[in-house]
N, CA, C and O atoms as CSV, one atom per row, in Angstrom:
chain,resi,resn,atom,element,x,y,z
A,1,MET,N,N,48.304,33.086,23.112
A,1,MET,CA,C,49.171,31.917,23.058
A,1,MET,C,C,49.243,31.342,21.645
A,1,MET,O,O,50.314,30.940,21.192
A,2,GLN,N,N,48.130,31.304,20.962
A,2,GLN,CA,C,48.087,30.779,19.604
A,2,GLN,C,C,48.977,31.587,18.674
A,2,GLN,O,O,49.496,31.046,17.697
A,3,ARG,N,N,49.161,32.842,18.951
A,3,ARG,CA,C,49.894,33.749,18.109
A,3,ARG,C,C,51.385,33.434,18.020
A,3,ARG,O,O,52.002,33.685,16.985
A,4,LYS,N,N,51.969,32.897,19.072
A,4,LYS,CA,C,53.418,32.693,19.131
A,4,LYS,C,C,53.941,31.729,18.077
A,4,LYS,O,O,55.078,31.879,17.631
A,5,LYS,N,N,53.154,30.749,17.667
A,5,LYS,CA,C,53.687,29.781,16.724
A,5,LYS,C,C,53.797,30.347,15.306
A,5,LYS,O,O,54.382,29.705,14.434
A,6,PHE,N,N,53.247,31.535,15.064
A,6,PHE,CA,C,53.337,32.158,13.758
A,6,PHE,C,C,54.366,33.278,13.698
A,6,PHE,O,O,54.329,34.096,12.779
A,7,THR,N,N,55.278,33.330,14.654
A,7,THR,CA,C,56.303,34.367,14.634
A,7,THR,C,C,57.562,33.849,13.940
A,7,THR,O,O,57.802,32.643,13.878
A,8,PHE,N,N,58.350,34.770,13.427
A,8,PHE,CA,C,59.600,34.426,12.770
A,8,PHE,C,C,60.735,35.020,13.591
A,8,PHE,O,O,61.014,36.216,13.502
A,9,LYS,N,N,61.382,34.188,14.387
A,9,LYS,CA,C,62.399,34.644,15.334
A,9,LYS,C,C,63.798,34.545,14.738
A,9,LYS,O,O,64.008,33.921,13.697
A,10,LYS,N,N,64.740,35.170,15.415
A,10,LYS,CA,C,66.133,35.127,14.966
A,10,LYS,C,C,66.711,33.722,15.000
A,10,LYS,O,O,67.577,33.389,14.191
A,11,ILE,N,N,66.243,32.893,15.929
A,11,ILE,CA,C,66.779,31.532,16.009
A,11,ILE,C,C,66.330,30.679,14.825
A,11,ILE,O,O,66.867,29.592,14.613
A,12,ASN,N,N,65.354,31.153,14.051
A,12,ASN,CA,C,64.889,30.433,12.870
A,12,ASN,C,C,65.613,30.851,11.595
A,12,ASN,O,O,65.231,30.415,10.509
A,13,LYS,N,N,66.652,31.685,11.697
A,13,LYS,CA,C,67.346,32.181,10.520
A,13,LYS,C,C,68.743,31.588,10.406
A,13,LYS,O,O,69.469,31.482,11.395
A,14,LEU,N,N,69.105,31.208,9.207
A,14,LEU,CA,C,70.503,30.911,8.885
A,14,LEU,C,C,71.108,32.207,8.376
A,14,LEU,O,O,70.573,32.816,7.449
A,15,LYS,N,N,72.216,32.637,8.970
A,15,LYS,CA,C,72.751,33.943,8.617
A,15,LYS,C,C,74.141,33.891,8.000
A,15,LYS,O,O,74.410,34.573,7.011
A,16,SER,N,N,75.001,33.104,8.564
A,16,SER,CA,C,76.405,33.182,8.161
A,16,SER,C,C,76.666,32.444,6.843
A,16,SER,O,O,75.972,31.491,6.491
A,17,LYS,N,N,77.666,32.909,6.148
A,17,LYS,CA,C,78.071,32.281,4.898
A,17,LYS,C,C,78.519,30.836,5.152
A,17,LYS,O,O,78.294,29.949,4.329
A,18,LYS,N,N,79.148,30.625,6.293
A,18,LYS,CA,C,79.628,29.290,6.649
A,18,LYS,C,C,78.470,28.299,6.780
A,18,LYS,O,O,78.565,27.168,6.303
A,19,SER,N,N,77.389,28.715,7.419
A,19,SER,CA,C,76.251,27.809,7.581
A,19,SER,C,C,75.557,27.547,6.246
A,19,SER,O,O,75.102,26.430,6.000
A,20,PHE,N,N,75.467,28.568,5.374
A,20,PHE,CA,C,74.909,28.358,4.045
A,20,PHE,C,C,75.758,27.353,3.266
A,20,PHE,O,O,75.223,26.426,2.658
A,21,GLN,N,N,77.078,27.536,3.286
A,21,GLN,CA,C,77.971,26.651,2.549
A,21,GLN,C,C,77.906,25.222,3.082
A,21,GLN,O,O,78.009,24.265,2.314
A,22,PHE,N,N,77.736,25.078,4.397
A,22,PHE,CA,C,77.627,23.747,4.997
A,22,PHE,C,C,76.378,23.036,4.492
A,22,PHE,O,O,76.430,21.854,4.154
A,23,VAL,N,N,75.260,23.746,4.439
A,23,VAL,CA,C,74.011,23.147,3.950
A,23,VAL,C,C,74.126,22.840,2.455
A,23,VAL,O,O,73.669,21.789,2.006
A,24,TYR,N,N,74.728,23.738,1.685
A,24,TYR,CA,C,74.924,23.473,0.259
A,24,TYR,C,C,75.770,22.227,0.040
A,24,TYR,O,O,75.459,21.407,-0.824
A,25,GLY,N,N,76.833,22.082,0.814
A,25,GLY,CA,C,77.771,20.981,0.611
A,25,GLY,C,C,77.280,19.641,1.111
A,25,GLY,O,O,77.450,18.628,0.433
A,26,LYS,N,N,76.674,19.616,2.287
A,26,LYS,CA,C,76.299,18.352,2.930
A,26,LYS,C,C,74.828,17.987,2.746
A,26,LYS,O,O,74.456,16.825,2.913
A,27,GLY,N,N,73.994,18.958,2.407
A,27,GLY,CA,C,72.556,18.717,2.345
A,27,GLY,C,C,72.107,18.071,1.052
A,27,GLY,O,O,72.877,17.933,0.101
A,28,ARG,N,N,70.838,17.676,1.038
A,28,ARG,CA,C,70.250,17.120,-0.173
A,28,ARG,C,C,69.424,18.197,-0.857
A,28,ARG,O,O,69.084,19.210,-0.244
A,29,THR,N,N,69.103,17.979,-2.123
A,29,THR,CA,C,68.458,18.991,-2.936
A,29,THR,C,C,67.076,18.532,-3.371
A,29,THR,O,O,66.873,17.371,-3.723
A,30,VAL,N,N,66.125,19.467,-3.340
A,30,VAL,CA,C,64.794,19.239,-3.888
A,30,VAL,C,C,64.553,20.391,-4.863
A,30,VAL,O,O,64.647,21.559,-4.489
A,31,VAL,N,N,64.238,20.050,-6.130
A,31,VAL,CA,C,64.189,21.045,-7.191
A,31,VAL,C,C,62.765,21.232,-7.704
A,31,VAL,O,O,61.982,20.286,-7.779
A,32,ASP,N,N,62.454,22.472,-8.052
A,32,ASP,CA,C,61.177,22.866,-8.627
A,32,ASP,C,C,61.490,23.877,-9.733
A,32,ASP,O,O,62.539,24.517,-9.675
A,33,PRO,N,N,60.632,24.044,-10.728
A,33,PRO,CA,C,60.924,25.048,-11.762
A,33,PRO,C,C,61.064,26.469,-11.225
A,33,PRO,O,O,61.733,27.294,-11.847
A,34,LEU,N,N,60.447,26.771,-10.082
A,34,LEU,CA,C,60.477,28.128,-9.546
A,34,LEU,C,C,61.512,28.345,-8.451
A,34,LEU,O,O,61.915,29.483,-8.211
A,35,SER,N,N,61.950,27.291,-7.785
A,35,SER,CA,C,62.939,27.451,-6.719
A,35,SER,C,C,63.570,26.113,-6.351
A,35,SER,O,O,63.172,25.062,-6.853
A,36,VAL,N,N,64.565,26.175,-5.461
A,36,VAL,CA,C,65.315,24.991,-5.034
A,36,VAL,C,C,65.426,25.003,-3.519
A,36,VAL,O,O,65.625,26.053,-2.909
A,37,PHE,N,N,65.295,23.822,-2.913
A,37,PHE,CA,C,65.523,23.648,-1.477
A,37,PHE,C,C,66.807,22.847,-1.291
A,37,PHE,O,O,67.023,21.847,-1.975
A,38,TYR,N,N,67.654,23.283,-0.369
A,38,TYR,CA,C,68.774,22.490,0.125
A,38,TYR,C,C,68.430,22.175,1.573
A,38,TYR,O,O,68.166,23.085,2.359
A,39,ILE,N,N,68.430,20.887,1.937
A,39,ILE,CA,C,67.955,20.469,3.251
A,39,ILE,C,C,69.030,19.649,3.946
A,39,ILE,O,O,69.648,18.770,3.345
A,40,LEU,N,N,69.244,19.952,5.229
A,40,LEU,CA,C,70.216,19.229,6.037
A,40,LEU,C,C,69.613,18.945,7.402
A,40,LEU,O,O,69.127,19.857,8.071
A,41,ALA,N,N,69.641,17.693,7.816
A,41,ALA,CA,C,69.148,17.324,9.146
A,41,ALA,C,C,70.136,17.804,10.199
A,41,ALA,O,O,71.346,17.812,9.974
A,42,ASP,N,N,69.602,18.208,11.360
A,42,ASP,CA,C,70.412,18.753,12.441
A,42,ASP,C,C,69.847,18.261,13.764
A,42,ASP,O,O,68.691,17.845,13.830
A,43,GLN,N,N,70.656,18.305,14.818
A,43,GLN,CA,C,70.197,17.856,16.128
A,43,GLN,C,C,69.371,18.918,16.851
A,43,GLN,O,O,68.788,18.621,17.894
A,44,GLY,N,N,69.303,20.120,16.342
A,44,GLY,CA,C,68.589,21.205,17.013
A,44,GLY,C,C,67.098,20.956,17.099
A,44,GLY,O,O,66.565,20.047,16.463
A,45,GLU,N,N,66.438,21.771,17.890
A,45,GLU,CA,C,65.001,21.623,18.078
A,45,GLU,C,C,64.202,22.572,17.209
A,45,GLU,O,O,62.972,22.558,17.256
A,46,ASP,N,N,64.869,23.394,16.421
A,46,ASP,CA,C,64.183,24.371,15.595
A,46,ASP,C,C,64.441,24.107,14.125
A,46,ASP,O,O,65.424,23.466,13.754
A,47,VAL,N,N,63.545,24.611,13.298
A,47,VAL,CA,C,63.757,24.617,11.864
A,47,VAL,C,C,64.399,25.958,11.523
A,47,VAL,O,O,63.872,27.012,11.879
A,48,LYS,N,N,65.523,25.915,10.841
A,48,LYS,CA,C,66.201,27.154,10.449
A,48,LYS,C,C,66.147,27.281,8.940
A,48,LYS,O,O,66.317,26.301,8.214
A,49,ILE,N,N,65.909,28.501,8.474
A,49,ILE,CA,C,65.819,28.729,7.040
A,49,ILE,C,C,66.730,29.877,6.640
A,49,ILE,O,O,66.859,30.876,7.348
A,50,GLY,N,N,67.354,29.702,5.489
A,50,GLY,CA,C,68.142,30.754,4.877
A,50,GLY,C,C,67.555,31.038,3.506
A,50,GLY,O,O,67.165,30.112,2.794
A,51,LEU,N,N,67.488,32.290,3.133
A,51,LEU,CA,C,66.889,32.686,1.866
A,51,LEU,C,C,67.976,33.207,0.944
A,51,LEU,O,O,68.765,34.070,1.331
A,52,ALA,N,N,68.021,32.686,-0.275
A,52,ALA,CA,C,69.035,33.098,-1.235
A,52,ALA,C,C,68.352,33.615,-2.497
A,52,ALA,O,O,67.640,32.885,-3.188
A,53,VAL,N,N,68.590,34.891,-2.774
A,53,VAL,CA,C,68.051,35.534,-3.976
A,53,VAL,C,C,69.219,36.244,-4.649
A,53,VAL,O,O,69.710,37.254,-4.145
A,54,GLY,N,N,69.657,35.722,-5.772
A,54,GLY,CA,C,70.839,36.244,-6.442
A,54,GLY,C,C,70.601,37.563,-7.152
A,54,GLY,O,O,69.461,37.942,-7.423
A,55,LYS,N,N,71.687,38.256,-7.448
A,55,LYS,CA,C,71.606,39.562,-8.106
A,55,LYS,C,C,71.119,39.471,-9.544
A,55,LYS,O,O,70.666,40.469,-10.104
A,56,LYS,N,N,71.205,38.294,-10.152
A,56,LYS,CA,C,70.726,38.130,-11.523
A,56,LYS,C,C,69.201,38.231,-11.610
A,56,LYS,O,O,68.655,38.419,-12.698
A,57,LEU,N,N,68.518,38.108,-10.484
A,57,LEU,CA,C,67.055,38.120,-10.494
A,57,LEU,C,C,66.471,39.512,-10.607
A,57,LEU,O,O,65.300,39.654,-10.958
A,58,GLY,N,N,67.242,40.538,-10.322
A,58,GLY,CA,C,66.713,41.885,-10.460
A,58,GLY,C,C,67.381,42.852,-9.503
A,58,GLY,O,O,68.353,42.525,-8.822
A,59,CYS,N,N,66.825,44.055,-9.474
A,59,CYS,CA,C,67.374,45.092,-8.600
A,59,CYS,C,C,67.027,44.789,-7.136
A,59,CYS,O,O,66.330,43.818,-6.841
A,60,ALA,N,N,67.515,45.620,-6.242
A,60,ALA,CA,C,67.337,45.388,-4.811
A,60,ALA,C,C,65.863,45.371,-4.412
A,60,ALA,O,O,65.478,44.616,-3.519
A,61,VAL,N,N,65.045,46.181,-5.050
A,61,VAL,CA,C,63.621,46.216,-4.737
A,61,VAL,C,C,62.971,44.867,-5.027
A,61,VAL,O,O,62.184,44.367,-4.222
A,62,VAL,N,N,63.295,44.286,-6.161
A,62,VAL,CA,C,62.737,42.986,-6.554
A,62,VAL,C,C,63.240,41.891,-5.620
A,62,VAL,O,O,62.459,41.063,-5.152
A,63,ARG,N,N,64.537,41.886,-5.350
A,63,ARG,CA,C,65.111,40.848,-4.477
A,63,ARG,C,C,64.528,40.921,-3.070
A,63,ARG,O,O,64.228,39.888,-2.473
A,64,ASN,N,N,64.366,42.117,-2.539
A,64,ASN,CA,C,63.803,42.267,-1.196
A,64,ASN,C,C,62.342,41.839,-1.152
A,64,ASN,O,O,61.901,41.260,-0.159
A,65,ARG,N,N,61.588,42.112,-2.207
A,65,ARG,CA,C,60.193,41.670,-2.265
A,65,ARG,C,C,60.112,40.145,-2.253
A,65,ARG,O,O,59.281,39.567,-1.552
A,66,VAL,N,N,60.978,39.500,-3.031
A,66,VAL,CA,C,61.002,38.038,-3.072
A,66,VAL,C,C,61.345,37.483,-1.691
A,66,VAL,O,O,60.701,36.539,-1.234
A,67,LYS,N,N,62.340,38.046,-1.026
A,67,LYS,CA,C,62.709,37.571,0.316
A,67,LYS,C,C,61.593,37.793,1.323
A,67,LYS,O,O,61.351,36.943,2.180
A,68,ARG,N,N,60.909,38.934,1.226
A,68,ARG,CA,C,59.792,39.218,2.127
A,68,ARG,C,C,58.684,38.181,1.983
A,68,ARG,O,O,58.148,37.693,2.978
A,69,LEU,N,N,58.345,37.849,0.740
A,69,LEU,CA,C,57.300,36.858,0.506
A,69,LEU,C,C,57.743,35.458,0.943
A,69,LEU,O,O,56.939,34.685,1.465
A,70,MET,N,N,59.009,35.139,0.730
A,70,MET,CA,C,59.528,33.839,1.177
A,70,MET,C,C,59.451,33.722,2.701
A,70,MET,O,O,59.036,32.691,3.230
A,71,ARG,N,N,59.854,34.786,3.399
A,71,ARG,CA,C,59.783,34.787,4.869
A,71,ARG,C,C,58.353,34.634,5.355
A,71,ARG,O,O,58.093,33.900,6.309
A,72,GLU,N,N,57.427,35.323,4.705
A,72,GLU,CA,C,56.028,35.261,5.114
A,72,GLU,C,C,55.460,33.856,4.959
A,72,GLU,O,O,54.766,33.367,5.850
A,73,VAL,N,N,55.744,33.215,3.854
A,73,VAL,CA,C,55.257,31.850,3.638
A,73,VAL,C,C,55.861,30.897,4.664
A,73,VAL,O,O,55.157,30.049,5.212
A,74,PHE,N,N,57.157,31.030,4.926
A,74,PHE,CA,C,57.781,30.180,5.942
A,74,PHE,C,C,57.159,30.424,7.317
A,74,PHE,O,O,56.900,29.478,8.060
A,75,ARG,N,N,56.922,31.679,7.649
A,75,ARG,CA,C,56.349,32.029,8.941
A,75,ARG,C,C,54.968,31.395,9.121
A,75,ARG,O,O,54.640,30.912,10.204
A,76,MET,N,N,54.166,31.399,8.065
A,76,MET,CA,C,52.815,30.843,8.156
A,76,MET,C,C,52.815,29.324,8.294
A,76,MET,O,O,51.893,28.763,8.885
A,77,HIS,N,N,53.831,28.650,7.760
A,77,HIS,CA,C,53.813,27.183,7.722
A,77,HIS,C,C,54.877,26.511,8.582
A,77,HIS,O,O,54.994,25.286,8.543
A,78,GLN,N,N,55.650,27.257,9.349
A,78,GLN,CA,C,56.740,26.639,10.107
A,78,GLN,C,C,56.240,25.693,11.192
A,78,GLN,O,O,56.960,24.770,11.572
A,79,ALA,N,N,55.038,25.893,11.696
A,79,ALA,CA,C,54.507,25.005,12.734
A,79,ALA,C,C,54.203,23.614,12.187
A,79,ALA,O,O,54.130,22.655,12.955
A,80,LYS,N,N,54.024,23.489,10.873
A,80,LYS,CA,C,53.706,22.205,10.245
A,80,LYS,C,C,54.949,21.387,9.906
A,80,LYS,O,O,54.839,20.224,9.518
A,81,LEU,N,N,56.130,21.986,10.051
A,81,LEU,CA,C,57.363,21.324,9.637
A,81,LEU,C,C,57.967,20.488,10.757
A,81,LEU,O,O,57.795,20.790,11.938
A,82,LYS,N,N,58.677,19.434,10.369
A,82,LYS,CA,C,59.408,18.622,11.334
A,82,LYS,C,C,60.545,19.446,11.919
A,82,LYS,O,O,61.109,20.302,11.237
A,83,LYS,N,N,60.880,19.194,13.160
A,83,LYS,CA,C,61.936,19.937,13.853
A,83,LYS,C,C,63.307,19.369,13.502
A,83,LYS,O,O,63.439,18.205,13.123
A,84,GLY,N,N,64.308,20.208,13.634
A,84,GLY,CA,C,65.687,19.757,13.482
A,84,GLY,C,C,66.205,19.741,12.057
A,84,GLY,O,O,66.979,18.853,11.697
A,85,TYR,N,N,65.802,20.692,11.245
A,85,TYR,CA,C,66.292,20.771,9.877
A,85,TYR,C,C,66.786,22.176,9.571
A,85,TYR,O,O,66.274,23.164,10.097
A,86,HIS,N,N,67.790,22.242,8.711
A,86,HIS,CA,C,68.252,23.511,8.152
A,86,HIS,C,C,67.842,23.514,6.684
A,86,HIS,O,O,68.086,22.548,5.962
A,87,ILE,N,N,67.224,24.592,6.253
A,87,ILE,CA,C,66.744,24.716,4.879
A,87,ILE,C,C,67.337,25.981,4.270
A,87,ILE,O,O,67.336,27.041,4.897
A,88,VAL,N,N,67.841,25.862,3.052
A,88,VAL,CA,C,68.207,27.042,2.267
A,88,VAL,C,C,67.276,27.048,1.060
A,88,VAL,O,O,67.267,26.115,0.256
A,89,TRP,N,N,66.493,28.121,0.951
A,89,TRP,CA,C,65.516,28.264,-0.128
A,89,TRP,C,C,66.090,29.236,-1.152
A,89,TRP,O,O,66.268,30.419,-0.861
A,90,VAL,N,N,66.377,28.735,-2.350
A,90,VAL,CA,C,66.986,29.532,-3.410
A,90,VAL,C,C,65.919,29.854,-4.451
A,90,VAL,O,O,65.268,28.955,-4.984
A,91,ALA,N,N,65.745,31.140,-4.736
A,91,ALA,CA,C,64.746,31.583,-5.709
A,91,ALA,C,C,65.317,31.505,-7.124
A,91,ALA,O,O,66.513,31.691,-7.346
A,92,ARG,N,N,64.427,31.226,-8.068
A,92,ARG,CA,C,64.777,31.272,-9.481
A,92,ARG,C,C,64.054,32.442,-10.146
A,92,ARG,O,O,63.183,33.064,-9.539
A,93,GLN,N,N,64.415,32.735,-11.381
A,93,GLN,CA,C,63.925,33.916,-12.089
A,93,GLN,C,C,62.401,33.999,-12.151
A,93,GLN,O,O,61.842,35.078,-11.958
A,94,LYS,N,N,61.723,32.895,-12.414
A,94,LYS,CA,C,60.264,32.908,-12.562
A,94,LYS,C,C,59.548,33.321,-11.276
A,94,LYS,O,O,58.411,33.792,-11.322
A,95,LEU,N,N,60.198,33.147,-10.148
A,95,LEU,CA,C,59.568,33.463,-8.865
A,95,LEU,C,C,59.455,34.964,-8.628
A,95,LEU,O,O,58.666,35.389,-7.783
A,96,THR,N,N,60.213,35.767,-9.342
A,96,THR,CA,C,60.175,37.215,-9.126
A,96,THR,C,C,58.850,37.834,-9.544
A,96,THR,O,O,58.483,38.892,-9.034
A,97,LYS,N,N,58.130,37.207,-10.448
A,97,LYS,CA,C,56.863,37.751,-10.936
A,97,LYS,C,C,55.650,37.086,-10.274
A,97,LYS,O,O,54.511,37.360,-10.652
A,98,ALA,N,N,55.888,36.229,-9.305
A,98,ALA,CA,C,54.804,35.464,-8.675
A,98,ALA,C,C,54.152,36.240,-7.532
A,98,ALA,O,O,54.730,37.179,-6.984
A,99,ASP,N,N,52.944,35.826,-7.193
A,99,ASP,CA,C,52.239,36.420,-6.059
A,99,ASP,C,C,52.376,35.502,-4.843
A,99,ASP,O,O,53.019,34.454,-4.913
A,100,LEU,N,N,51.767,35.906,-3.734
A,100,LEU,CA,C,51.912,35.171,-2.472
A,100,LEU,C,C,51.375,33.749,-2.571
A,100,LEU,O,O,51.978,32.829,-2.018
A,101,LYS,N,N,50.267,33.549,-3.256
A,101,LYS,CA,C,49.687,32.202,-3.402
A,101,LYS,C,C,50.642,31.273,-4.145
A,101,LYS,O,O,50.746,30.093,-3.809
A,102,THR,N,N,51.333,31.794,-5.141
A,102,THR,CA,C,52.301,30.979,-5.875
A,102,THR,C,C,53.478,30.613,-4.985
A,102,THR,O,O,53.950,29.476,-5.017
A,103,PHE,N,N,53.957,31.567,-4.189
A,103,PHE,CA,C,55.033,31.275,-3.238
A,103,PHE,C,C,54.607,30.154,-2.287
A,103,PHE,O,O,55.377,29.238,-2.000
A,104,GLU,N,N,53.377,30.245,-1.811
A,104,GLU,CA,C,52.863,29.248,-0.877
A,104,GLU,C,C,52.772,27.875,-1.536
A,104,GLU,O,O,53.150,26.872,-0.931
A,105,ARG,N,N,52.270,27.822,-2.777
A,105,ARG,CA,C,52.178,26.549,-3.495
A,105,ARG,C,C,53.551,25.929,-3.702
A,105,ARG,O,O,53.730,24.727,-3.509
A,106,VAL,N,N,54.520,26.750,-4.096
A,106,VAL,CA,C,55.892,26.261,-4.332
A,106,VAL,C,C,56.494,25.730,-3.038
A,106,VAL,O,O,57.086,24.650,-3.023
A,107,PHE,N,N,56.345,26.491,-1.941
A,107,PHE,CA,C,56.902,26.075,-0.652
A,107,PHE,C,C,56.307,24.741,-0.207
A,107,PHE,O,O,57.040,23.833,0.183
A,108,LEU,N,N,54.976,24.621,-0.265
A,108,LEU,CA,C,54.333,23.379,0.183
A,108,LEU,C,C,54.689,22.203,-0.719
A,108,LEU,O,O,54.838,21.079,-0.241
A,109,ARG,N,N,54.824,22.451,-2.016
A,109,ARG,CA,C,55.221,21.374,-2.929
A,109,ARG,C,C,56.619,20.871,-2.602
A,109,ARG,O,O,56.855,19.664,-2.571
A,110,LEU,N,N,57.548,21.792,-2.357
A,110,LEU,CA,C,58.921,21.395,-2.036
A,110,LEU,C,C,59.006,20.713,-0.670
A,110,LEU,O,O,59.766,19.760,-0.499
A,111,VAL,N,N,58.240,21.192,0.287
A,111,VAL,CA,C,58.245,20.587,1.621
A,111,VAL,C,C,57.695,19.162,1.564
A,111,VAL,O,O,58.213,18.270,2.235
A,112,LYS,N,N,56.650,18.948,0.769
A,112,LYS,CA,C,56.093,17.597,0.635
A,112,LYS,C,C,57.080,16.660,-0.042
A,112,LYS,O,O,57.242,15.514,0.378
A,113,ARG,N,N,57.746,17.147,-1.095
A,113,ARG,CA,C,58.749,16.313,-1.777
A,113,ARG,C,C,59.904,15.960,-0.862
A,113,ARG,O,O,60.470,14.871,-0.959
A,114,ALA,N,N,60.254,16.873,0.021
A,114,ALA,CA,C,61.370,16.642,0.934
A,114,ALA,C,C,60.947,15.856,2.168
A,114,ALA,O,O,61.794,15.503,2.988
A,115,ALA,N,N,59.659,15.574,2.316
A,115,ALA,CA,C,59.111,14.823,3.458
A,115,ALA,C,C,59.395,15.547,4.783
A,115,ALA,O,O,59.831,14.930,5.755
A,116,LEU,N,N,59.144,16.842,4.805
A,116,LEU,CA,C,59.377,17.639,6.006
A,116,LEU,C,C,58.093,17.972,6.772
A,116,LEU,O,O,58.159,18.616,7.819
A,117,LEU,N,N,56.944,17.555,6.278
A,117,LEU,CA,C,55.692,17.837,6.978
A,117,LEU,C,C,55.499,16.862,8.125
A,117,LEU,O,O,55.802,15.674,8.008
A,118,GLN,N,N,54.990,17.380,9.234
A,118,GLN,CA,C,54.679,16.530,10.381
A,118,GLN,C,C,53.474,15.667,10.040
A,118,GLN,O,O,52.598,16.069,9.274
A,119,GLU,N,N,53.447,14.497,10.611
A,119,GLU,CA,C,52.312,13.572,10.371
A,119,GLU,C,C,51.120,13.973,11.209
A,119,GLU,O,O,50.076,13.324,11.148
C-alpha cells in the first residue's frame, strides 16, 4: 500500500500543447538559475506536471536524461505537494550537467518558493 503513492501515472502528466500553452499564459512563474516553474491552480484532485526541455540544451540523449531525472524527482516528492495544481517544469542549460541530488534540491527550492508543499 505504501508503494502506490510513489508511482507516476498518466493522470499526473500534462501532454497536449494546448494544456502547456494554457499554463504558460495563465499561470504564475517561479524562477531559479537552473530551471523555471509555471504554476496554475486547478479544480482537479491531482497534481499534473509537464516537462519542457528545449533542443538548445543538447542532443536527444541529453534531453531524455534530463526528463528522466525530472520525472524521478517529481515521482519521489509528489505526495508532499498540494493537490489541484498544474506545473510545467522548464529546464535550463546548467541543469544538463547536474546529478540527481541537484535536481532534487532545485525541485524542492522551487516548490517551497511557490508554496506548494502541504503543511
